[in-house]
Every structure is written in structure tokens, then in C-alpha cells.
A tleap script that builds the chain and sets N, CA, C and O, in Angstrom:
source leaprc.protein.ff14SB
mol = sequence {
  NMET PRO LEU PRO LYS ARG ARG HIE SER LYS
  THR ARG GLY ARG LYS ARG ARG THR HIE TYR
  LYS LEU ALA ALA PRO THR ARG SER VAL CYS
  PRO GLN CYS ARG GLU THR LYS LEU PRO HIE
  ARG VAL CYS PRO HIE CYS GLY TYR TYR LYS
  GLY ARG GLU ILE VAL ALA VAL GLU GLY CTHR
}
set mol.1.N position { 127.392 108.275 105.055 }
set mol.1.CA position { 127.893 109.023 103.867 }
set mol.1.C position { 128.179 110.095 103.847 }
set mol.1.O position { 127.320 110.940 103.596 }
set mol.2.N position { 129.462 110.441 104.100 }
set mol.2.CA position { 129.428 112.410 103.916 }
set mol.2.C position { 129.294 112.507 102.521 }
set mol.2.O position { 129.615 111.839 101.538 }
set mol.3.N position { 128.673 113.638 102.779 }
set mol.3.CA position { 127.954 114.363 101.722 }
set mol.3.C position { 128.787 115.675 101.361 }
set mol.3.O position { 129.740 115.797 102.131 }
set mol.4.N position { 128.703 116.665 100.434 }
set mol.4.CA position { 129.795 117.802 100.409 }
set mol.4.C position { 128.426 119.009 100.851 }
set mol.4.O position { 127.259 119.111 100.473 }
set mol.5.N position { 129.399 119.893 101.958 }
set mol.5.CA position { 128.318 120.679 102.350 }
set mol.5.C position { 127.775 121.882 101.759 }
set mol.5.O position { 126.762 122.508 102.069 }
set mol.6.N position { 129.068 122.201 100.386 }
set mol.6.CA position { 128.702 122.999 99.157 }
set mol.6.C position { 129.269 122.778 98.001 }
set mol.6.O position { 130.356 122.263 97.736 }
set mol.7.N position { 128.206 123.333 97.136 }
set mol.7.CA position { 128.327 122.655 95.853 }
set mol.7.C position { 129.758 123.392 95.136 }
set mol.7.O position { 130.108 124.551 95.359 }
set mol.8.N position { 130.493 122.393 94.209 }
set mol.8.CA position { 131.781 122.371 93.698 }
set mol.8.C position { 131.545 123.393 92.692 }
set mol.8.O position { 130.393 123.486 92.267 }
set mol.9.N position { 132.337 124.087 92.290 }
set mol.9.CA position { 131.996 125.083 91.020 }
set mol.9.C position { 133.053 124.072 89.446 }
set mol.9.O position { 133.997 123.284 89.515 }
set mol.10.N position { 132.577 124.414 88.703 }
set mol.10.CA position { 132.596 123.309 87.386 }
set mol.10.C position { 133.882 123.645 87.308 }
set mol.10.O position { 134.543 122.629 87.089 }
set mol.11.N position { 134.873 125.077 87.424 }
set mol.11.CA position { 136.221 124.855 87.163 }
set mol.11.C position { 136.891 123.889 88.269 }
set mol.11.O position { 137.973 123.518 87.813 }
set mol.12.N position { 136.706 123.446 89.302 }
set mol.12.CA position { 137.387 122.685 90.548 }
set mol.12.C position { 137.069 121.615 90.102 }
set mol.12.O position { 137.899 120.766 90.426 }
set mol.13.N position { 136.016 121.098 89.324 }
set mol.13.CA position { 135.572 119.408 89.120 }
set mol.13.C position { 136.828 119.463 87.625 }
set mol.13.O position { 137.761 118.662 87.681 }
set mol.14.N position { 136.763 120.179 86.708 }
set mol.14.CA position { 137.761 120.207 85.590 }
set mol.14.C position { 139.162 120.367 85.480 }
set mol.14.O position { 139.996 120.008 84.648 }
set mol.15.N position { 139.218 121.351 87.124 }
set mol.15.CA position { 140.962 120.854 87.144 }
set mol.15.C position { 141.194 119.425 87.529 }
set mol.15.O position { 142.203 118.779 87.248 }
set mol.16.N position { 139.852 118.876 88.396 }
set mol.16.CA position { 140.539 117.812 88.516 }
set mol.16.C position { 140.624 116.777 87.510 }
set mol.16.O position { 141.328 115.788 87.714 }
set mol.17.N position { 139.937 116.925 86.393 }
set mol.17.CA position { 139.760 115.995 85.300 }
set mol.17.C position { 140.771 116.024 84.102 }
set mol.17.O position { 140.921 115.272 83.139 }
set mol.18.N position { 141.687 117.664 84.689 }
set mol.18.CA position { 142.531 117.723 83.371 }
set mol.18.C position { 143.643 116.435 82.877 }
set mol.18.O position { 144.215 116.441 81.787 }
set mol.19.N position { 143.778 115.522 83.762 }
set mol.19.CA position { 144.882 114.586 83.633 }
set mol.19.C position { 144.383 113.003 83.071 }
set mol.19.O position { 144.995 111.948 82.909 }
set mol.20.N position { 142.854 113.452 82.856 }
set mol.20.CA position { 142.307 111.902 82.054 }
set mol.20.C position { 142.229 112.320 80.823 }
set mol.20.O position { 141.243 112.829 80.289 }
set mol.21.N position { 143.578 112.048 80.217 }
set mol.21.CA position { 143.411 111.823 79.049 }
set mol.21.C position { 144.279 110.486 78.202 }
set mol.21.O position { 145.090 109.759 78.776 }
set mol.22.N position { 143.930 110.375 76.843 }
set mol.22.CA position { 144.624 109.544 75.925 }
set mol.22.C position { 146.044 109.345 75.994 }
set mol.22.O position { 146.762 110.344 76.018 }
set mol.23.N position { 146.663 107.948 76.037 }
set mol.23.CA position { 148.004 108.310 75.373 }
set mol.23.C position { 147.891 107.865 74.346 }
set mol.23.O position { 146.824 107.405 73.939 }
set mol.24.N position { 149.001 107.892 73.654 }
set mol.24.CA position { 149.492 107.673 72.062 }
set mol.24.C position { 149.972 106.246 72.426 }
set mol.24.O position { 150.652 106.058 73.435 }
set mol.25.N position { 149.552 105.079 71.457 }
set mol.25.CA position { 149.843 103.967 71.714 }
set mol.25.C position { 151.376 103.748 71.136 }
set mol.25.O position { 152.046 104.213 70.214 }
set mol.26.N position { 151.567 102.723 72.252 }
set mol.26.CA position { 153.382 102.320 71.606 }
set mol.26.C position { 153.390 102.008 70.312 }
set mol.26.O position { 152.407 101.500 69.773 }
set mol.27.N position { 154.738 102.338 69.542 }
set mol.27.CA position { 155.012 101.502 68.446 }
set mol.27.C position { 156.511 101.013 68.892 }
set mol.27.O position { 157.325 101.473 69.692 }
set mol.28.N position { 156.514 99.872 68.019 }
set mol.28.CA position { 158.229 98.884 68.107 }
set mol.28.C position { 158.283 98.980 66.491 }
set mol.28.O position { 157.454 99.478 65.730 }
set mol.29.N position { 159.391 98.412 66.234 }
set mol.29.CA position { 160.075 98.421 64.480 }
set mol.29.C position { 160.228 96.833 64.338 }
set mol.29.O position { 160.930 96.242 65.159 }
set mol.30.N position { 159.606 96.155 63.349 }
set mol.30.CA position { 159.416 95.143 63.210 }
set mol.30.C position { 160.802 94.908 62.910 }
set mol.30.O position { 161.201 95.536 61.929 }
set mol.31.N position { 161.843 94.006 63.621 }
set mol.31.CA position { 162.972 93.318 62.949 }
set mol.31.C position { 163.219 92.625 61.929 }
set mol.31.O position { 164.365 92.447 61.518 }
set mol.32.N position { 161.828 91.982 61.202 }
set mol.32.CA position { 161.816 91.176 60.118 }
set mol.32.C position { 161.705 92.225 58.893 }
set mol.32.O position { 162.668 92.226 58.126 }
set mol.33.N position { 160.632 93.131 58.614 }
set mol.33.CA position { 160.111 94.370 57.392 }
set mol.33.C position { 160.352 95.881 57.857 }
set mol.33.O position { 160.304 96.884 57.145 }
set mol.34.N position { 160.594 95.808 59.078 }
set mol.34.CA position { 161.079 97.609 59.720 }
set mol.34.C position { 160.144 98.732 59.770 }
set mol.34.O position { 160.140 99.928 60.065 }
set mol.35.N position { 159.092 97.515 59.214 }
set mol.35.CA position { 157.731 98.705 59.673 }
set mol.35.C position { 157.208 98.865 60.935 }
set mol.35.O position { 157.638 97.988 61.685 }
set mol.36.N position { 156.301 99.786 61.579 }
set mol.36.CA position { 156.120 99.870 62.708 }
set mol.36.C position { 155.213 98.638 62.982 }
set mol.36.O position { 154.678 97.908 62.148 }
set mol.37.N position { 155.155 98.564 64.441 }
set mol.37.CA position { 153.763 97.613 64.512 }
set mol.37.C position { 153.776 97.653 66.442 }
set mol.37.O position { 154.668 97.834 67.270 }
set mol.38.N position { 152.332 97.388 66.526 }
set mol.38.CA position { 152.282 96.912 67.977 }
set mol.38.C position { 153.400 95.961 68.401 }
set mol.38.O position { 153.887 94.995 67.813 }
set mol.39.N position { 153.729 96.633 69.860 }
set mol.39.CA position { 155.043 95.397 70.943 }
set mol.39.C position { 154.107 94.308 71.190 }
set mol.39.O position { 152.894 94.382 71.387 }
set mol.40.N position { 154.852 93.303 71.148 }
set mol.40.CA position { 154.501 91.504 71.548 }
set mol.40.C position { 153.172 91.533 70.911 }
set mol.40.O position { 152.160 91.738 71.581 }
set mol.41.N position { 153.130 91.257 69.126 }
set mol.41.CA position { 151.866 91.155 68.375 }
set mol.41.C position { 152.430 91.412 66.899 }
set mol.41.O position { 153.181 92.266 66.428 }
set mol.42.N position { 151.486 89.888 66.167 }
set mol.42.CA position { 152.795 89.595 65.113 }
set mol.42.C position { 152.212 90.875 64.242 }
set mol.42.O position { 151.149 91.482 64.374 }
set mol.43.N position { 153.595 91.118 63.042 }
set mol.43.CA position { 153.817 91.914 62.654 }
set mol.43.C position { 152.636 91.896 61.437 }
set mol.43.O position { 152.594 90.938 60.666 }
set mol.44.N position { 151.686 93.015 61.318 }
set mol.44.CA position { 150.171 93.124 60.195 }
set mol.44.C position { 151.310 93.195 58.500 }
set mol.44.O position { 150.740 92.851 57.464 }
set mol.45.N position { 152.666 93.595 58.420 }
set mol.45.CA position { 153.047 93.707 57.402 }
set mol.45.C position { 153.847 92.472 56.642 }
set mol.45.O position { 154.127 92.230 55.468 }
set mol.46.N position { 153.978 92.089 57.382 }
set mol.46.CA position { 154.830 90.536 56.715 }
set mol.46.C position { 154.572 89.308 57.936 }
set mol.46.O position { 155.267 88.302 57.795 }
set mol.47.N position { 154.055 89.323 58.575 }
set mol.47.CA position { 153.455 88.386 59.432 }
set mol.47.C position { 154.356 87.717 60.514 }
set mol.47.O position { 153.914 86.703 61.053 }
set mol.48.N position { 155.173 88.034 60.759 }
set mol.48.CA position { 156.376 87.364 61.231 }
set mol.48.C position { 156.162 87.751 62.500 }
set mol.48.O position { 155.407 88.718 62.602 }
set mol.49.N position { 156.873 87.003 64.174 }
set mol.49.CA position { 156.963 87.318 65.722 }
set mol.49.C position { 157.832 86.482 65.866 }
set mol.49.O position { 157.969 85.325 65.469 }
set mol.50.N position { 158.557 87.316 66.612 }
set mol.50.CA position { 159.950 86.242 66.987 }
set mol.50.C position { 160.980 85.987 65.850 }
set mol.50.O position { 162.095 85.552 66.137 }
set mol.51.N position { 160.608 86.267 64.487 }
set mol.51.CA position { 161.667 85.498 63.937 }
set mol.51.C position { 161.274 84.777 63.161 }
set mol.51.O position { 161.951 84.381 62.212 }
set mol.52.N position { 159.817 84.366 63.441 }
set mol.52.CA position { 159.010 82.890 62.894 }
set mol.52.C position { 157.558 83.423 62.199 }
set mol.52.O position { 156.655 84.060 62.743 }
set mol.53.N position { 157.652 82.953 60.856 }
set mol.53.CA position { 156.285 83.433 60.450 }
set mol.53.C position { 154.996 82.805 60.728 }
set mol.53.O position { 154.853 81.610 60.473 }
set mol.54.N position { 153.950 83.562 61.275 }
set mol.54.CA position { 152.604 82.872 61.699 }
set mol.54.C position { 151.989 83.307 60.965 }
set mol.54.O position { 150.939 82.664 60.952 }
set mol.55.N position { 151.965 84.099 60.241 }
set mol.55.CA position { 150.804 84.338 59.674 }
set mol.55.C position { 151.365 84.698 57.806 }
set mol.55.O position { 152.269 85.492 57.545 }
set mol.56.N position { 150.617 83.946 56.791 }
set mol.56.CA position { 150.976 84.157 55.768 }
set mol.56.C position { 150.562 85.501 55.167 }
set mol.56.O position { 149.341 85.632 55.095 }
set mol.57.N position { 151.083 86.241 54.846 }
set mol.57.CA position { 150.662 87.624 54.255 }
set mol.57.C position { 150.509 87.919 52.680 }
set mol.57.O position { 151.519 87.667 52.023 }
set mol.58.N position { 149.667 88.296 52.149 }
set mol.58.CA position { 149.353 88.467 50.777 }
set mol.58.C position { 149.993 89.683 50.178 }
set mol.58.O position { 149.607 90.823 50.438 }
set mol.59.N position { 151.060 89.385 49.304 }
set mol.59.CA position { 152.047 90.701 49.159 }
set mol.59.C position { 151.237 91.461 48.319 }
set mol.59.O position { 150.760 90.680 47.495 }
set mol.60.N position { 150.867 92.533 48.127 }
set mol.60.CA position { 150.343 93.358 47.252 }
set mol.60.C position { 150.870 94.208 45.997 }
set mol.60.O position { 150.090 94.915 45.358 }
savepdb mol mol.pdb
quit
């Protein structure tokens, strides 16, 4: 198994890792209540998915 001949500097390793970052979650608009929600999931505000009520949500 190959081994490095010389030690890599901290800067070199950190340059390589600069692209490892979190991406913001994608949001879509619920066609029923116009609130933002995660795509392909039941809307937590109104309980609808693809035009049908899936979960009964209590009104506040």
C-alpha cells in the first residue's frame, strides 16, 4: 500500500476540504396554503399532499 514520502502541510489538507460544506435545504411552495415546505412531503401547515388531505392539522 502506498505511503506518502513527505508530510502534507495543514494548509494543503484544508484546501482540499474547502468544498465540504452543507447545502441549504430545497424549499417549495405548497399549492394549497402557499407556505414553504420540503418537496415531496406532506405540508406541515395544512396537511395536504398532491391536492389531497393526508393529515388532519388542528388550527391554531
